[in-house]
MARBAKE-503753 format. One record per residue (C-alpha): x, y, z. Coordinates in pm, 1 decimal, padded with zeros to 6 digits. Layout:
% residues N
<r east="X" north="Y" up="Z"/>
...
END
This chain:
% residues 392
<r east="07454.6" north="08405.9" up="12337.2"/>
<r east="07668.0" north="08588.2" up="12087.2"/>
<r east="08037.2" north="08643.6" up="12129.5"/>
<r east="08014.0" north="08989.7" up="11973.8"/>
<r east="07734.5" north="09214.3" up="11860.4"/>
<r east="07849.0" north="09461.8" up="11597.7"/>
<r east="07639.3" north="09776.8" up="11587.5"/>
<r east="07653.4" north="09938.7" up="11244.1"/>
<r east="07676.4" north="09767.7" up="10904.4"/>
<r east="07894.2" north="10012.7" up="10711.1"/>
<r east="08245.0" north="09923.0" up="10588.1"/>
<r east="08382.5" north="09914.6" up="10945.1"/>
<r east="08110.2" north="09707.9" up="11104.8"/>
<r east="08071.5" north="09471.1" up="10811.7"/>
<r east="08449.3" north="09409.6" up="10804.4"/>
<r east="08457.8" north="09344.7" up="11177.0"/>
<r east="08165.9" north="09102.3" up="11156.6"/>
<r east="08322.5" north="08905.7" up="10869.8"/>
<r east="08662.2" north="08885.9" up="11034.5"/>
<r east="08507.5" north="08768.3" up="11360.0"/>
<r east="08300.2" north="08488.7" up="11213.6"/>
<r east="08589.7" north="08372.0" up="11002.5"/>
<r east="08788.6" north="08350.9" up="11326.2"/>
<r east="08523.3" north="08128.3" up="11483.2"/>
<r east="08314.5" north="08377.8" up="11680.7"/>
<r east="07935.4" north="08387.7" up="11690.2"/>
<r east="07834.5" north="08732.5" up="11571.5"/>
<r east="07523.6" north="08941.4" up="11524.8"/>
<r east="07540.7" north="09243.2" up="11290.1"/>
<r east="07287.7" north="09510.2" up="11376.1"/>
<r east="07219.3" north="09776.5" up="11112.0"/>
<r east="06930.2" north="10010.9" up="11062.3"/>
<r east="06976.4" north="10021.2" up="10679.8"/>
<r east="06804.8" north="10264.6" up="10448.3"/>
<r east="07077.1" north="10524.7" up="10501.6"/>
<r east="07366.9" north="10595.7" up="10262.9"/>
<r east="07666.4" north="10797.9" up="10382.0"/>
<r east="07778.8" north="11091.7" up="10165.7"/>
<r east="08112.1" north="10980.4" up="10030.6"/>
<r east="08325.9" north="11043.4" up="09724.7"/>
<r east="08385.3" north="10670.0" up="09710.3"/>
<r east="08758.7" north="10658.2" up="09639.5"/>
<r east="08945.8" north="10342.3" up="09745.5"/>
<r east="09318.6" north="10288.9" up="09693.4"/>
<r east="09488.4" north="09974.1" up="09563.9"/>
<r east="09596.1" north="09883.7" up="09919.5"/>
<r east="09228.6" north="09850.5" up="10021.8"/>
<r east="09136.0" north="09650.9" up="09712.1"/>
<r east="09416.0" north="09404.9" up="09782.0"/>
<r east="09389.0" north="09385.4" up="10162.3"/>
<r east="09010.8" north="09334.5" up="10163.0"/>
<r east="08971.9" north="09129.7" up="09843.9"/>
<r east="08739.0" north="09371.2" up="09665.2"/>
<r east="08619.0" north="09223.8" up="09331.5"/>
<r east="08651.9" north="09430.6" up="09015.1"/>
<r east="08276.1" north="09443.5" up="08964.2"/>
<r east="08242.5" north="09662.9" up="09275.5"/>
<r east="08446.1" north="09936.6" up="09104.4"/>
<r east="08212.9" north="10176.6" up="08917.8"/>
<r east="08510.4" north="10371.1" up="08781.5"/>
<r east="08890.3" north="10362.7" up="08766.7"/>
<r east="09051.9" north="10701.2" up="08803.1"/>
<r east="09386.6" north="10778.9" up="08641.6"/>
<r east="09414.6" north="11151.8" up="08716.0"/>
<r east="09342.9" north="11381.8" up="09012.8"/>
<r east="09286.3" north="11750.8" up="08945.4"/>
<r east="09335.7" north="12007.5" up="09221.7"/>
<r east="09170.1" north="12342.8" up="09165.8"/>
<r east="09276.6" north="12660.4" up="09349.1"/>
<r east="09059.8" north="12958.7" up="09460.9"/>
<r east="09165.9" north="13149.1" up="09145.5"/>
<r east="09061.9" north="12857.2" up="08926.4"/>
<r east="09407.8" north="12735.3" up="08844.7"/>
<r east="09428.0" north="12358.9" up="08805.7"/>
<r east="09705.7" north="12107.3" up="08873.4"/>
<r east="09656.0" north="11764.8" up="08714.9"/>
<r east="09829.9" north="11482.6" up="08897.9"/>
<r east="09862.4" north="11160.4" up="08696.5"/>
<r east="09827.8" north="10837.0" up="08891.9"/>
<r east="10131.6" north="10644.6" up="08774.1"/>
<r east="10134.4" north="10269.2" up="08740.3"/>
<r east="09779.5" north="10211.7" up="08858.8"/>
<r east="09447.0" north="10367.7" up="08938.0"/>
<r east="09219.2" north="10470.7" up="09221.0"/>
<r east="08900.3" north="10268.2" up="09234.5"/>
<r east="08560.6" north="10431.9" up="09285.2"/>
<r east="08267.8" north="10266.6" up="09460.8"/>
<r east="07910.0" north="10369.7" up="09520.1"/>
<r east="07832.6" north="10332.0" up="09891.0"/>
<r east="07474.2" north="10221.8" up="09825.3"/>
<r east="07603.4" north="09901.5" up="09667.5"/>
<r east="07949.2" north="09872.5" up="09823.5"/>
<r east="07815.8" north="09870.8" up="10183.2"/>
<r east="07546.6" north="09615.5" up="10089.8"/>
<r east="07815.7" north="09395.1" up="09932.1"/>
<r east="08024.5" north="09402.7" up="10250.9"/>
<r east="07718.3" north="09320.4" up="10466.7"/>
<r east="07618.7" north="09032.4" up="10234.7"/>
<r east="07971.9" north="08894.6" up="10248.6"/>
<r east="07965.7" north="08905.3" up="10628.8"/>
<r east="07631.8" north="08725.4" up="10650.9"/>
<r east="07741.9" north="08471.1" up="10389.9"/>
<r east="08039.3" north="08397.8" up="10616.0"/>
<r east="07805.4" north="08332.8" up="10906.3"/>
<r east="07708.1" north="08662.2" up="11078.6"/>
<r east="07344.5" north="08688.6" up="11191.9"/>
<r east="07187.3" north="08999.9" up="11040.8"/>
<r east="06944.8" north="09208.7" up="11245.0"/>
<r east="06764.8" north="09509.8" up="11101.6"/>
<r east="06684.6" north="09776.5" up="11359.8"/>
<r east="06801.5" north="10074.0" up="11565.3"/>
<r east="07039.3" north="10047.6" up="11859.7"/>
<r east="06888.3" north="10170.9" up="12184.0"/>
<r east="07119.5" north="10078.3" up="12468.8"/>
<r east="07337.0" north="09818.8" up="12635.1"/>
<r east="07180.8" north="09653.1" up="12942.1"/>
<r east="07372.0" north="09462.5" up="13205.6"/>
<r east="07250.9" north="09261.7" up="13503.3"/>
<r east="07312.7" north="08926.7" up="13675.2"/>
<r east="07193.0" north="08745.1" up="13363.2"/>
<r east="07461.8" north="08911.9" up="13149.0"/>
<r east="07493.9" north="09179.3" up="12885.6"/>
<r east="07238.4" north="09251.6" up="12613.8"/>
<r east="07226.0" north="09492.3" up="12320.9"/>
<r east="06873.6" north="09633.6" up="12307.6"/>
<r east="06744.1" north="09743.8" up="11969.8"/>
<r east="06414.0" north="09838.1" up="11806.8"/>
<r east="06329.4" north="09588.9" up="11536.1"/>
<r east="06254.6" north="09769.6" up="11210.2"/>
<r east="05985.5" north="09530.6" up="11092.7"/>
<r east="05781.1" north="09494.0" up="11413.5"/>
<r east="05876.8" north="09808.2" up="11606.8"/>
<r east="05932.5" north="09594.6" up="11915.5"/>
<r east="06228.6" north="09616.8" up="12148.2"/>
<r east="06445.7" north="09313.2" up="12133.7"/>
<r east="06766.2" north="09199.9" up="12304.3"/>
<r east="07081.5" north="09031.8" up="12179.9"/>
<r east="07273.4" north="08855.1" up="12458.2"/>
<r east="07644.7" north="08902.4" up="12405.1"/>
<r east="07986.4" north="08902.0" up="12565.2"/>
<r east="08128.7" north="09199.0" up="12371.3"/>
<r east="08003.7" north="09494.3" up="12163.1"/>
<r east="08161.5" north="09676.5" up="11874.1"/>
<r east="08023.3" north="10025.1" up="11814.5"/>
<r east="08062.0" north="10100.2" up="11441.7"/>
<r east="07760.3" north="10321.5" up="11412.9"/>
<r east="07906.3" north="10639.7" up="11271.7"/>
<r east="08032.9" north="10980.6" up="11376.2"/>
<r east="07737.3" north="11044.5" up="11608.6"/>
<r east="07766.2" north="10700.7" up="11755.1"/>
<r east="07496.6" north="10612.1" up="12006.1"/>
<r east="07720.7" north="10341.1" up="12140.5"/>
<r east="08008.8" north="10582.3" up="12199.8"/>
<r east="07782.2" north="10843.9" up="12358.0"/>
<r east="07632.0" north="10590.6" up="12600.1"/>
<r east="07944.0" north="10390.1" up="12683.3"/>
<r east="08254.7" north="10609.1" up="12669.7"/>
<r east="08332.6" north="10938.0" up="12844.9"/>
<r east="08357.9" north="11201.1" up="12577.2"/>
<r east="08215.2" north="10970.3" up="12314.8"/>
<r east="07952.3" north="11226.6" up="12213.8"/>
<r east="08201.9" north="11513.5" up="12165.4"/>
<r east="08396.9" north="11401.8" up="11863.5"/>
<r east="08493.1" north="11692.0" up="11627.4"/>
<r east="08355.5" north="11665.2" up="11275.5"/>
<r east="08276.8" north="11846.2" up="10953.3"/>
<r east="07934.4" north="11826.2" up="10790.0"/>
<r east="07949.5" north="11666.5" up="10450.1"/>
<r east="07685.4" north="11685.5" up="10177.8"/>
<r east="07679.4" north="11545.2" up="09827.3"/>
<r east="07447.4" north="11474.4" up="09538.4"/>
<r east="07466.2" north="11170.0" up="09318.2"/>
<r east="07377.8" north="11282.0" up="08965.7"/>
<r east="07359.2" north="11133.9" up="08619.2"/>
<r east="07688.0" north="11176.6" up="08433.4"/>
<r east="07713.0" north="10929.3" up="08149.4"/>
<r east="08018.4" north="11092.3" up="07983.8"/>
<r east="08246.2" north="11389.8" up="07945.1"/>
<r east="08065.9" north="11720.0" up="07946.5"/>
<r east="08189.4" north="12075.9" up="08014.2"/>
<r east="08481.9" north="12054.4" up="08258.2"/>
<r east="08374.5" north="11707.9" up="08380.4"/>
<r east="08597.7" north="11409.2" up="08293.3"/>
<r east="08472.7" north="11061.9" up="08392.1"/>
<r east="08831.8" north="10940.2" up="08438.1"/>
<r east="08936.5" north="11222.5" up="08666.9"/>
<r east="08864.2" north="11323.6" up="09028.3"/>
<r east="08842.9" north="11701.1" up="09087.6"/>
<r east="08917.1" north="11845.3" up="09430.6"/>
<r east="08827.3" north="12212.3" up="09470.5"/>
<r east="09012.8" north="12419.5" up="09731.3"/>
<r east="08810.9" north="12741.0" up="09733.2"/>
<r east="08675.1" north="12935.8" up="10031.6"/>
<r east="08364.3" north="13024.5" up="09829.5"/>
<r east="08285.0" north="12652.7" up="09823.4"/>
<r east="08416.0" north="12555.7" up="10168.4"/>
<r east="08590.8" north="12795.9" up="10407.5"/>
<r east="08775.3" north="12521.4" up="10590.6"/>
<r east="08765.2" north="12201.7" up="10383.9"/>
<r east="08711.3" north="12134.3" up="10010.4"/>
<r east="08460.3" north="12042.4" up="09743.1"/>
<r east="08474.2" north="11745.6" up="09509.9"/>
<r east="08347.4" north="11611.4" up="09179.5"/>
<r east="08414.0" north="11238.0" up="09167.1"/>
<r east="08305.7" north="11004.9" up="08880.3"/>
<r east="08093.6" north="10699.1" up="08961.3"/>
<r east="08069.4" north="10534.4" up="08623.7"/>
<r east="07745.2" north="10667.0" up="08469.4"/>
<r east="07698.5" north="10888.5" up="08771.9"/>
<r east="07900.4" north="11141.7" up="08968.8"/>
<r east="07933.7" north="11241.8" up="09333.9"/>
<r east="07939.8" north="11620.2" up="09370.9"/>
<r east="07970.8" north="11761.4" up="09720.8"/>
<r east="08162.9" north="11942.1" up="09989.2"/>
<r east="08225.9" north="11954.1" up="10365.4"/>
<r east="08268.5" north="12221.1" up="10631.9"/>
<r east="08271.1" north="12265.6" up="11006.2"/>
<r east="08169.2" north="12631.3" up="10982.7"/>
<r east="07816.9" north="12716.4" up="11094.5"/>
<r east="07592.7" north="12894.5" up="10849.5"/>
<r east="07749.4" north="12764.4" up="10528.1"/>
<r east="07486.9" north="12668.1" up="10271.3"/>
<r east="07600.9" north="12320.4" up="10169.9"/>
<r east="07335.7" north="12282.8" up="09898.9"/>
<r east="07421.3" north="12618.5" up="09741.7"/>
<r east="07793.6" north="12531.5" up="09739.7"/>
<r east="07718.3" north="12196.9" up="09575.5"/>
<r east="07498.8" north="12368.7" up="09315.5"/>
<r east="07794.3" north="12598.3" up="09234.1"/>
<r east="08017.4" north="12294.9" up="09186.1"/>
<r east="07765.5" north="12144.2" up="08946.6"/>
<r east="07756.0" north="12463.5" up="08741.9"/>
<r east="08139.6" north="12490.8" up="08728.4"/>
<r east="08175.2" north="12131.8" up="08616.9"/>
<r east="07900.3" north="12147.4" up="08354.0"/>
<r east="07665.8" north="11909.7" up="08537.5"/>
<r east="07399.0" north="12155.9" up="08649.1"/>
<r east="07132.0" north="12021.4" up="08412.1"/>
<r east="07178.4" north="11656.3" up="08495.3"/>
<r east="06920.9" north="11453.6" up="08686.3"/>
<r east="06976.5" north="11423.7" up="09060.4"/>
<r east="06946.3" north="11062.8" up="09175.8"/>
<r east="06980.8" north="11115.1" up="09550.0"/>
<r east="07105.2" north="11363.2" up="09810.1"/>
<r east="07288.1" north="11270.0" up="10131.8"/>
<r east="07441.1" north="11449.8" up="10427.6"/>
<r east="07622.6" north="11337.6" up="10743.3"/>
<r east="07896.9" north="11434.5" up="10992.6"/>
<r east="08248.6" north="11322.0" up="10907.9"/>
<r east="08493.1" north="11300.2" up="11207.2"/>
<r east="08842.4" north="11433.5" up="11163.1"/>
<r east="09018.0" north="11331.7" up="11484.5"/>
<r east="09050.3" north="10990.7" up="11643.3"/>
<r east="08915.4" north="10964.4" up="11996.9"/>
<r east="09174.7" north="10929.7" up="12273.2"/>
<r east="09003.5" north="10614.8" up="12392.8"/>
<r east="08813.1" north="10347.8" up="12195.5"/>
<r east="08700.1" north="10106.4" up="12467.7"/>
<r east="08515.6" north="10125.3" up="12796.9"/>
<r east="08752.2" north="09883.3" up="12970.6"/>
<r east="08474.0" north="09629.1" up="13008.2"/>
<r east="08291.5" north="09503.0" up="12703.1"/>
<r east="08265.8" north="09777.7" up="12434.7"/>
<r east="08515.1" north="09891.3" up="12167.8"/>
<r east="08460.9" north="10141.4" up="11889.0"/>
<r east="08550.3" north="10120.8" up="11520.8"/>
<r east="08541.3" north="10338.2" up="11209.7"/>
<r east="08374.2" north="10679.3" up="11222.6"/>
<r east="08259.0" north="10609.8" up="11579.1"/>
<r east="08627.2" north="10605.9" up="11677.0"/>
<r east="08699.7" north="10911.9" up="11462.5"/>
<r east="08926.0" north="10741.3" up="11208.6"/>
<r east="08879.7" north="10962.4" up="10901.0"/>
<r east="09203.5" north="11109.6" up="10764.2"/>
<r east="09249.7" north="11484.1" up="10819.2"/>
<r east="09307.9" north="11701.5" up="10514.8"/>
<r east="09189.5" north="11434.4" up="10266.7"/>
<r east="08877.4" north="11323.9" up="10444.9"/>
<r east="08947.9" north="10967.1" up="10331.6"/>
<r east="08746.1" north="10725.4" up="10538.4"/>
<r east="08664.9" north="10391.1" up="10372.9"/>
<r east="09008.6" north="10238.9" up="10407.4"/>
<r east="09059.3" north="10358.1" up="10764.9"/>
<r east="08707.3" north="10247.0" up="10858.3"/>
<r east="08777.4" north="09893.7" up="10732.2"/>
<r east="09112.6" north="09882.6" up="10909.0"/>
<r east="08934.8" north="10003.4" up="11221.3"/>
<r east="08685.4" north="09719.5" up="11196.3"/>
<r east="08967.6" north="09470.7" up="11147.8"/>
<r east="09162.4" north="09583.3" up="11455.1"/>
<r east="08842.6" north="09593.9" up="11662.5"/>
<r east="08773.5" north="09235.7" up="11561.6"/>
<r east="09130.7" north="09139.0" up="11654.8"/>
<r east="09095.9" north="09300.4" up="11995.4"/>
<r east="08768.9" north="09117.3" up="12060.4"/>
<r east="08918.0" north="08780.0" up="11960.8"/>
<r east="09203.2" north="08850.5" up="12200.6"/>
<r east="08954.5" north="08910.1" up="12483.5"/>
<r east="08755.2" north="08599.6" up="12394.7"/>
<r east="09073.7" north="08389.1" up="12393.6"/>
<r east="09219.4" north="08517.4" up="12716.8"/>
<r east="08929.8" north="08656.8" up="12920.0"/>
<r east="09136.1" north="08972.8" up="12969.8"/>
<r east="08916.5" north="09274.1" up="12889.1"/>
<r east="09228.6" north="09498.0" up="12884.7"/>
<r east="09296.7" north="09348.8" up="12542.2"/>
<r east="09021.5" north="09577.7" up="12402.4"/>
<r east="09289.4" north="09849.8" up="12401.5"/>
<r east="09462.4" north="09661.4" up="12123.3"/>
<r east="09223.7" north="09808.5" up="11869.5"/>
<r east="09351.2" north="10161.4" up="11908.7"/>
<r east="09711.1" north="10050.5" up="11969.8"/>
<r east="09724.3" north="09848.8" up="11649.2"/>
<r east="09566.0" north="10122.5" up="11443.5"/>
<r east="09788.7" north="10400.8" up="11575.4"/>
<r east="10100.8" north="10192.6" up="11542.9"/>
<r east="10060.9" north="10192.2" up="11163.8"/>
<r east="09873.0" north="10512.6" up="11094.9"/>
<r east="09941.1" north="10770.1" up="11369.0"/>
<r east="10222.9" north="10941.4" up="11175.7"/>
<r east="10017.0" north="10976.0" up="10860.9"/>
<r east="09727.9" north="11123.3" up="11054.0"/>
<r east="09962.6" north="11371.5" up="11225.7"/>
<r east="10112.9" north="11484.2" up="10898.0"/>
<r east="09775.5" north="11523.6" up="10733.1"/>
<r east="09640.2" north="11719.7" up="11030.9"/>
<r east="09938.2" north="11953.9" up="11007.8"/>
<r east="09866.4" north="12006.9" up="10638.2"/>
<r east="09506.0" north="12089.8" up="10703.7"/>
<r east="09591.2" north="12331.0" up="10984.7"/>
<r east="09858.1" north="12502.5" up="10772.3"/>
<r east="09682.4" north="12529.6" up="10436.8"/>
<r east="09303.2" north="12532.4" up="10481.2"/>
<r east="09290.3" north="12857.5" up="10685.6"/>
<r east="09257.8" north="13105.8" up="10396.2"/>
<r east="09231.8" north="13130.8" up="10018.5"/>
<r east="09589.6" north="13258.8" up="10005.0"/>
<r east="09709.4" north="12944.4" up="10182.7"/>
<r east="09488.5" north="12726.5" up="09965.0"/>
<r east="09635.3" north="12887.9" up="09655.5"/>
<r east="09982.8" north="12809.1" up="09784.4"/>
<r east="09885.4" north="12452.8" up="09865.0"/>
<r east="09765.2" north="12385.3" up="09511.4"/>
<r east="10076.7" north="12551.2" up="09375.1"/>
<r east="10293.3" north="12326.2" up="09596.7"/>
<r east="10115.6" north="12024.0" up="09455.0"/>
<r east="10238.4" north="12118.7" up="09112.4"/>
<r east="10581.1" north="11995.6" up="09222.8"/>
<r east="10657.7" north="11649.3" up="09079.5"/>
<r east="10821.0" north="11531.6" up="09403.0"/>
<r east="10510.3" north="11626.8" up="09599.9"/>
<r east="10291.6" north="11441.2" up="09350.8"/>
<r east="10491.2" north="11122.2" up="09354.1"/>
<r east="10540.4" north="11099.3" up="09726.7"/>
<r east="10179.6" north="11202.1" up="09800.8"/>
<r east="10030.8" north="10933.8" up="09573.3"/>
<r east="10276.1" north="10666.9" up="09676.8"/>
<r east="10168.7" north="10730.7" up="10037.2"/>
<r east="09798.7" north="10733.6" up="09940.1"/>
<r east="09811.4" north="10421.7" up="09725.7"/>
<r east="10015.0" north="10215.6" up="09974.3"/>
<r east="09898.1" north="10380.9" up="10300.7"/>
<r east="10238.3" north="10457.4" up="10443.2"/>
<r east="10485.7" north="10743.0" up="10431.4"/>
<r east="10761.7" north="10688.8" up="10175.7"/>
<r east="11120.4" north="10708.5" up="10303.2"/>
<r east="11297.4" north="10579.6" up="09996.7"/>
<r east="11397.6" north="10921.4" up="09852.3"/>
<r east="11538.5" north="11134.7" up="10136.9"/>
<r east="11645.3" north="11423.7" up="09913.0"/>
<r east="11292.1" north="11454.0" up="09780.5"/>
<r east="11167.1" north="11488.8" up="10135.5"/>
<r east="11425.5" north="11762.6" up="10199.1"/>
<r east="11323.6" north="11953.0" up="09884.0"/>
<r east="10950.0" north="11926.0" up="09977.4"/>
<r east="11019.6" north="12050.1" up="10325.6"/>
<r east="11202.6" north="12355.0" up="10200.3"/>
<r east="10934.5" north="12434.1" up="09940.3"/>
<r east="10665.4" north="12389.9" up="10202.7"/>
<r east="10845.4" north="12630.2" up="10435.0"/>
<r east="10885.7" north="12886.2" up="10156.1"/>
<r east="10513.1" north="12876.8" up="10075.3"/>
<r east="10399.9" north="12899.4" up="10436.9"/>
<r east="10626.7" north="13195.3" up="10509.7"/>
<r east="10534.4" north="13372.5" up="10187.3"/>
<r east="10891.9" north="13375.7" up="10057.5"/>
<r east="10767.0" north="13262.3" up="09717.1"/>
<r east="10454.9" north="13339.8" up="09512.9"/>
<r east="10228.4" north="13058.6" up="09398.7"/>
<r east="10343.7" north="12931.3" up="09060.5"/>
<r east="10210.8" north="12677.8" up="08812.7"/>
<r east="10494.0" north="12644.6" up="08562.0"/>
END
């Protein structure tokens, strides 16, 4: 009998499993493996510190972010007093799973099928990858951390199959050094309706490789063609493609993360990817941590209402940031004119400093109230068209 079965071995599930076993729970970690999520791979210093990520997991350290407008104008934003770490999900996810199993989680390789309940108790039923047989894992609680199209969420929570998302696609390609417009110490974010009509494209260094991709929720957009255009623009079109990956990326947290009985969601399954930026690794790992905390509270008290703690704890710290980012996306991603104005706004030094302080430390900065007032006025001027985009 397990205390918790964690379904999904990405950053969220692996974090939940490790936290649980270190808290004394008996845990099974079920993952199908063999799938790598498309991801730019950026992780902020807050994540590195909070989750004890060793330096060898960082394939690159980024010191500049470049934002590119629909007309091709670029704004370079220096990352002051630090860096943004880059990870490759193929190795980073495996590292997190290995750390969870080293701590004591039992690893199971297979595909989740369903949760069964009867007089004998609750079991997670999965198809074993090696044998093809159906097997059961007796458990008290279940964490669904199996991605944006979560089978756990679809089966166990009303509305769990209707989470809004964008489709993301990227290609990992060889990029051993600077070439064309590509800089291995800089992340490029491309706000251009020709690449994505409602989101953005990216060119992110991964050491000797690069992640080049984009996302959109608009039907009919050719993701591969858009990515090919990004490769050409960056000077990487002739480089060898190592792998291609696509997946849905949720952009709105679900209103409910638990079934009130024995299941709680975490990570993409709960919808915790930041609007506007699409950042997911940090929030996935935080989601895994609060899901683990909620499960431990249930195990300690026998009160299944404590499963609600997962969403409550997450939203207490991050709800405001998600609301602000959603407002930014709704305001600026609607047209190329708005995207042009957004990149122009990001040329402002106050915007740059407050944005990156918030990104690096994962909280809104309230230390400089006059800067917030200035940003608010500039934002209003851009949205109402009172000023023209400027880059000087």
